[in-house]
Phi, psi and omega in degrees: 000126182244105180262010184283163177214174186063236186252312193291318179291309174305324173297322172301308186283333181289319173307315179290331177290322179296333179270007166116354175291148174266119184253130176258108182272115182263115183246151166294169182293338175261010173095159176281158186298331183297331176314325194253014177286170175245147008283146183269140166265207190273324180233000172193173185286160180301318182296327184285332180283339182270349184245001191221029171290169182047045178223147175252131185262136169235129182255127182223152163274099188294353180264357181267159183292325183295321183287329181291322177293324180293317180296317180302315185288327182287315180308324186289351182242009179244165182262337185217143166238122176240134180219157192228024173285170175290147179313134181097342183289312177300324179298314177302325184283341183100006195238018185289179178308318180297312179295314180300315179286342173288321182286321189212097181302341185270351183298133173263124184247116186256116172259103185255106187231182181287317185239352185103177184276352177220180181101165183294339181272342197318319185263004179285143166289159176189163180219177192308316181298327179285319178296318182296323183286310182295332189271356176086001182284325180296325177301318181291342178282341178292145177284162176304126180062024183236168180278144175300152179217152179268154176234168181268030170246125183272093188292315184295319183291321177291320176296319178296318184299313186283331177291316179299319183295323184289309179309317185291317182294322184296312184287330176293322180292318181299321183295329177287335184273317187258350178085006176214156183278196180215164173259110174273121189243104183244131176244138181297322182291317173305304190301324181295313178296332177293343174269001189265024185312307191291305178305324178292332180299321182292326186283317182303325182274330189250331187083006179239146165298146176297136179293128179300134176074016192233033170222174191294320186285352177256014179089018181283351180233161185286332189274350172227092185203177177254133179232128178281142180258174188303325182268012177084003178272180183232145175240137177256117184257126184239043188277065186292313179282152185296322184299324173287328175297312173305319177299317184299309187296317181295318180295328183265002180077024185230064179293345178299336174282351184309308184304345179279358182305127182059015180270125175261192173073205190295315179299315180294326181286324179287326176293312175305306178305313182301312178301320176296317178301324180290326182294321190289354179275351185217159170283171181292323177296322179301310180296320174307313181292321178299320188255013181307317180256017182239143184270095180226349182069057183236137182208148177273137177293135175231159170269170185301323183293326177287325187292332183297334181255016170293132185293330171302307179295327174298308181301327181272359182055045184276349174230127185236155171253134182226158178248100186280137186296334180255333184256351184082209185281137183225154174258132181232156172282133182275176174297129178280358188261125176245140176204158181293149178058030173219117177253114180291140171202152181264103185266350178201129177276180183298134185286152168285161180300123176073009189300329186246020182306305177298320177303310186297311184300320178295316183303317180278011175091006181285136177277165182299329179294317178298312174302316173292329170298314180300322182293321176298328180272007177057030172280342184229137173238120179247121181274112187269348179232000000 
């Protein structure tokens, strides 16, 4: 049962749905907020459709007594409950961890929240920029002597989604072994910090935060950097290992730059400036042809529209076209997990609000009379058209 909204929870449960889990998406009667984001499709936003395939939607008034009875019975028959409210909200509604485990001792209950279920921030509101700023990661994204800047990838939310999926799967395995579930407590801020191993290594060694733009991964050396080409495009050179840097220098006829491998400071700046001059002499396409058959870790920067046609992503089937019954043909990102004896396919696109309410209630043993009673109390809204 998925009580989550916005991005982290839905991304987590969609991943599990892609792998075969049956997801019951529990929404309020007016739908979860992402449905109404822009750009819009015919029945919901594009963002909602990208995050909610392989889910069945049931619409409930979570504050009604009728819905409470429905949720209690549904929890008894599921393996996982995931929610993204602030700590304590689900308890007030009557569907918190203690209630869920009373109804179903084997259920795995995941609370995916901004800051976690304890600590001084637990009741603060928050979004991706807040987790990144408090965790120190946003500072690391700023260029040297430049201002921190936001990007349109929600690092903390994505990290939280994948961390939650891992925690849930581990807890489900444990539940099968010991006969009882666990409360999986995932914080987006914790998940952000969990990705910062390399910058934290600098702090662990020196007691100081890394200087922005003054390390290898931030472009402080010539061998790992971004370079503008003659036609205004950019090439990413990732010659971290010396053998790749040697191959690069030999191919451009500048073996004198080999000694600058991993060198920061004045030598690194000079080598970077020289390398930039060289890249400016040819177009991005010309550089791609020159290094096509040479191992140097060089790639041209592409936008998302160009990435859809990348031969590697095509070979891995990472972008798929599906025929949505309401939206028509759609482009979706595929499941990034590949494994033997498992052929990923999208069998169901994002649901309409409350589309599967009757189906789910029938499956869990509710009679038609019970469903009609719930309808009359306005606990369920079923959209027939």
